[in-house]
N, C-alpha and C positions, 0 to 999 in steps of 0.2 A: 397504678397508671391507668388513666381514663382515655379511651379511644374516642376520637371524634366520629360523628355520623358518617362523614366522608370516608374515613379509614375503614369503618365497619362495612360500608357498602362496597368499597373496592375489594376487601377481603372476600366478601360473599360472592361477588362477581367472579373473582379469580377461581374460587372453589367450584362454581357452576360451570365455568369454561373447562376447568380441569376434568370434571366428571364427564362432560360431553366428549372431550377428546379421548378419554379412556374408553368410552363406549363406542368409539369409532365414528363420531360425527365429523362431517366436513363443513367448512364455513364458506359462504359466499360473501365477497366484500360488499355487494350491493344487491340484496334480495329484492325480488319484485314484490309489489304490493300484495298483501294477503298470503305471502309465502314465508315460511320460517327460514331464518338464516342457517339453521342447523339441518343437515340432511343425513339421515341414518344410512349406513352402508353395512352390508353383510361382511365385507372384507375391507381392510384398509386400502386406501388408494395406492396404486403402484408408485414406487419411487422412480422418478425419471433420472437417468444417468447418461452421460455422454460415453461413447465407447472409449475403452482404455487407450486405443490408438490415438484418438483425438486429444484426450486429456494429458497423457504422458508424452511430453516432447522428448526427443532423444537429446543426450548431452551435446552432441555435435550441432544440432539445430539451435539449441540454447546458446551455445558458444558463438555460432554464426550471428544470431540476433544481437548478442551483446557487442560483438565486434562491429556490426553495422551501426549500432547506436554510437559507439565510441568514435567511429570514423566520421559519422554524420554531424557531430556536434563539437565545436571547439572547446567548450567548457560543459562538462556533463557530470552530474552527481547521481549516484545510485543511493537512495535514501529511504527511510521509513516515513511514508507520507509524501506530500508534495511540497514544492517550494512555497506555496501559499498556505499550507497547513501541515507543517512537520509533525510527525507522530512520536518523536522521541527527542530528548534533550540534545543528544549528540548531533542528530540531523538538523535540529534547530540552530545549533551553534555554527555548523558548517554553512547553512543557508545565510545566516547573518554575516558571516565573513565574506561570502561571495557577493551578497547584496551591498556590502560596504564599498565594493569596487565599482558599483554602478554598471555591472556587465549583465547582459541578457544571457543567462545560462539555462541549460535544460536539466530537468530532473526526471528520474525514473523511480516510481514508487514500488519498492520491492515487496511491500505487503500485498500488493494487488496481483502479484505473479510469483508463485512459489518456485517455478523453474528458474526465473531470473534471480530470485533471492539466493538460492543455493548456487546457481551457476556463476554468478558474479564473484563469489568467494573463491571458486576454483579458477576462474578466469584470471584473477589478479593475484592468486595465492595469498590473499589477505583475509583473515577470519572475521572481520567485523564490518558493520555498516554504520555510517555512510562511507562511500568510496568516491573519491574525486579523480576525474580524468581531465587533463588540460592538453589540448593539441594531440590527442591520442595517447598521451603518456599517463600511466597510473601515478598519482601523487601520494595518496594515502587516505587515512581516515581523519576524523575531527582533531585528534591529538596532534597529528603531523601538520594539519592545516593551521592549527593555533600556533605551533612553533614557527612555521614558515611565514605566517601573517606577522608575528612579532618581529621576526628578523628582516622582513621586507622582501624575502625571496619569493613568496607567493605573489606579491604585488607585481614584481617584475614579470613573472610568468603570465599573469592575467593581462598585463598591459600588452605583452607580445601577442597573446591570443586575441585581444581586442583589435589590434592592428591588422592581424591576419583576417579578421571577420569583415573588415571594410572593403 
C-alpha cells in the first residue's frame, strides 16, 4: 500500500504535535509574529474546574427545572439532539411525527445536560429517550408515539394542544 505525500505529511505533523504535548508544550491559537506557537512549561497547565456545588445540581432542582419546562410548553420533547438536528434515530422519528402535524413544539437536548438526561427518566419513570409531553402529560417514547400516530390518538391530542396554544 502506497501512501500519498499528503498522508505522510499529516502523519508526520501528528507525531510532532504528539511529542510536543508529551513534553509539556502549550499552544497559542494565534502566535505573534516571530514567536513560536509552542511554549515550554516546567509543569503542565492547571486544569480549570467548576466547583462541585456548581456542577452537581441536586435532584430536587433538576426535577423543578424539568417540571418548569413541562409546564411552560404545550408540546415538549426531551430528545438526543435538537429538533433541527436529531442525534439518534428514535429522536428523529419522534420529531418527524410531530413535524407532520405542523405544530411548533419545543425540544430539550438531553445530550447537552447530564442532569436533565438522568433526571427526566426519573421524572417520568420511563427508561428511554425521547420522551414526549403534551399539555403537561407524559405520553411516552418513539414507540408509543408511532402507535398513537397510526391510531390517530396522537393527532387528537396535538390538535387539542394547538387549540390551547392560540
